[in-house]
NUDO-198749 format. One record per residue: residue in one letter; x, y, z of N, C-alpha, C, CB in turn. Coordinates in steps of 0.02 Angstrom, whole numbers, padded with zeros to 5 digits, always signed. Glycine has a CB too. Layout:
N
AXYZXYZXYZXYZ ...
// end
This chain:
78
M-00278+11973+01228-00323+11962+01254-00337+11880+01284-00362+11990+01212 N-00387+11880+01323-00399+11802+01318-00468+11813+01339-00350+11745+01368 N-00506+11791+01324-00573+11789+01330-00605+11866+01326-00588+11750+01396 G-00601+11872+01267-00609+11983+01287-00559+12028+01332-00691+12006+01343 Q-00523+11999+01352-00526+12005+01441-00433+12031+01413-00550+11899+01514 E-00399+12091+01415-00354+12098+01450-00303+12097+01484-00359+12100+01456 V-00227+12055+01434-00206+12010+01526-00134+12031+01520-00215+11895+01539 W-00137+12088+01474-00045+12112+01477-00059+12158+01436+00029+12057+01448 S-00019+12208+01452+00015+12266+01400+00052+12286+01431-00019+12322+01371 A+00092+12330+01381+00165+12370+01393+00158+12408+01427+00198+12403+01345 F+00087+12444+01434+00095+12497+01473+00049+12515+01538+00092+12545+01431 Y+00041+12424+01540+00009+12442+01628+00027+12502+01657+00036+12392+01687 N-00021+12514+01713+00019+12535+01744+00063+12580+01767+00029+12518+01737 Q+00073+12618+01711+00133+12661+01694+00071+12734+01668+00200+12616+01615 L+00098+12787+01685+00086+12861+01690+00121+12879+01627+00116+12899+01760 F+00120+12916+01569+00147+12958+01528+00098+12988+01503+00188+12933+01484 M+00138+13051+01467+00114+13105+01425+00116+13097+01343+00156+13165+01444 Q+00068+13091+01328+00031+13065+01245+00056+13093+01224-00037+13068+01213 V+00110+13095+01154+00132+13129+01110+00119+13109+01064+00180+13141+01110 M+00096+13175+01004+00095+13158+00936+00178+13149+00916+00053+13219+00893 M+00175+13107+00852+00241+13109+00816+00246+13098+00752+00281+13068+00838 E+00257+13148+00700+00267+13154+00653+00337+13116+00600+00259+13209+00666 H+00318+13095+00569+00379+13041+00537+00353+13025+00453+00382+12951+00592 Q+00396+13061+00420+00375+13067+00341+00427+12996+00316+00403+13163+00295 L+00383+12966+00277+00464+12880+00265+00462+12879+00186+00432+12757+00303 A+00534+12902+00167+00550+12905+00132+00511+12809+00050+00622+12927+00173 P+00521+12822+00010+00522+12763-00019+00534+12688+00003+00556+12774-00054 G+00501+12651+00018+00545+12576+00022+00564+12599+00117+00645+12569-00057 E+00564+12636+00153+00574+12643+00218+00517+12626+00272+00593+12705+00223 S+00557+12590+00330+00507+12561+00350+00519+12569+00415+00495+12500+00327 M+00475+12584+00499+00478+12593+00552+00423+12533+00568+00471+12665+00568 R+00477+12517+00630+00465+12462+00665+00434+12474+00754+00536+12425+00659 F+00399+12451+00790+00383+12458+00840+00380+12401+00895+00337+12483+00827 N+00407+12383+00952+00426+12328+00984+00396+12344+01055+00504+12314+00980 A+00364+12272+01069+00330+12274+01141+00344+12184+01141+00226+12312+01146 Q+00387+12178+01222+00399+12100+01259+00354+12076+01297+00454+12093+01305 C+00316+12027+01270+00281+12008+01358+00321+11957+01388+00195+11971+01362 E+00349+11951+01467+00379+11873+01478+00370+11825+01495+00410+11863+01502 G+00276+11829+01478+00229+11758+01487+00197+11792+01553+00278+11666+01502 N+00205+11830+01591+00176+11860+01648+00111+11904+01635+00229+11901+01679 D+00056+11894+01658-00002+11932+01655-00009+12013+01699-00053+11880+01680 N-00026+12061+01692-00008+12129+01703-00022+12139+01792-00059+12182+01648 Q-00034+12082+01818-00013+12060+01924+00032+12024+01918-00072+12009+01985 G+00094+12009+01874+00157+11986+01880+00155+11893+01882+00187+12026+01950 E+00063+11876+01855+00061+11796+01884+00067+11780+01796-00030+11759+01943 P+00096+11716+01806+00121+11662+01745+00059+11657+01708+00149+11578+01771 L+00058+11686+01636-00012+11661+01580-00017+11583+01587+00003+11680+01482 T-00058+11564+01578-00065+11511+01552-00072+11493+01489-00098+11493+01575 A-00074+11414+01485-00091+11385+01404-00156+11416+01390-00100+11293+01394 G-00139+11422+01302-00200+11466+01295-00198+11480+01243-00210+11519+01330 S-00255+11507+01204-00245+11541+01142-00280+11613+01184-00289+11501+01062 Y-00210+11659+01166-00235+11759+01154-00236+11779+01077-00161+11828+01192 Q-00263+11819+01080-00250+11888+01022-00207+11935+01052-00322+11936+01001 V-00170+11964+01010-00130+12027+01012-00138+12072+00940-00048+12006+01026 V-00160+12133+01011-00200+12199+00971-00153+12254+00981-00281+12223+01006 P-00148+12273+00936-00077+12320+00911-00138+12393+00931-00037+12305+00793 E-00100+12449+00968-00117+12491+00972-00090+12564+00934-00120+12481+01023 L-00120+12592+00859-00058+12621+00841-00113+12652+00805+00013+12583+00810 V-00106+12733+00785-00146+12773+00755-00106+12795+00712-00178+12819+00791 L-00117+12783+00629-00081+12820+00571-00153+12848+00545-00029+12766+00511 F-00106+12915+00496-00140+12942+00462-00082+12954+00387-00171+13003+00507 L-00110+12970+00360-00103+12987+00287-00117+13017+00239-00108+12965+00266 D-00093+13091+00237-00113+13138+00218-00200+13164+00272-00113+13119+00136 N-00180+13168+00311-00231+13198+00373-00294+13147+00393-00268+13276+00345 K-00282+13087+00339-00347+13025+00336-00326+12952+00369-00370+13006+00246 R-00362+12952+00413-00344+12938+00454-00332+12813+00451-00401+12990+00502 L-00285+12813+00443-00304+12756+00410-00324+12673+00466-00234+12747+00355 S-00349+12621+00409-00373+12571+00485-00309+12543+00523-00424+12490+00463 P-00314+12515+00585-00262+12492+00626-00240+12430+00597-00281+12485+00697 P-00168+12411+00610-00160+12357+00614-00199+12293+00631-00126+12364+00637 A-00200+12248+00595-00229+12192+00600-00213+12145+00667-00214+12162+00541 S-00245+12123+00708-00245+12070+00772-00213+12018+00749-00314+12044+00801 E-00199+11962+00794-00164+11938+00764-00173+11891+00818-00108+11967+00741 D-00209+11816+00804-00232+11755+00886-00154+11727+00890-00312+11658+00868 I-00129+11697+00938-00067+11670+00971-00089+11604+01012-00032+11727+01023 L-00023+11581+01006-00057+11516+01060+00000+11498+01073-00107+11448+01034 L-00010+11515+01163+00050+11499+01196+00052+11445+01232+00068+11543+01231 K+00091+11406+01228+00109+11343+01257+00162+11335+01307+00125+11304+01207 
// end
């Protein structure tokens, strides 16, 4: 996000069926999800230098209780 506006999304302009997945993690086990921006916005234009906020969109439940979403992170694009 830049100035509160979404500039890039891994899912921009894609249609897909929403799927719920259940996976129990063993003690010490972790799970990682990745998305990579190639430096262009949703319209294919190069991102300008500046400050951007990365906002993950992931819904987590523990014992049928929704957990807080992962924290966002500010990054500086040079």
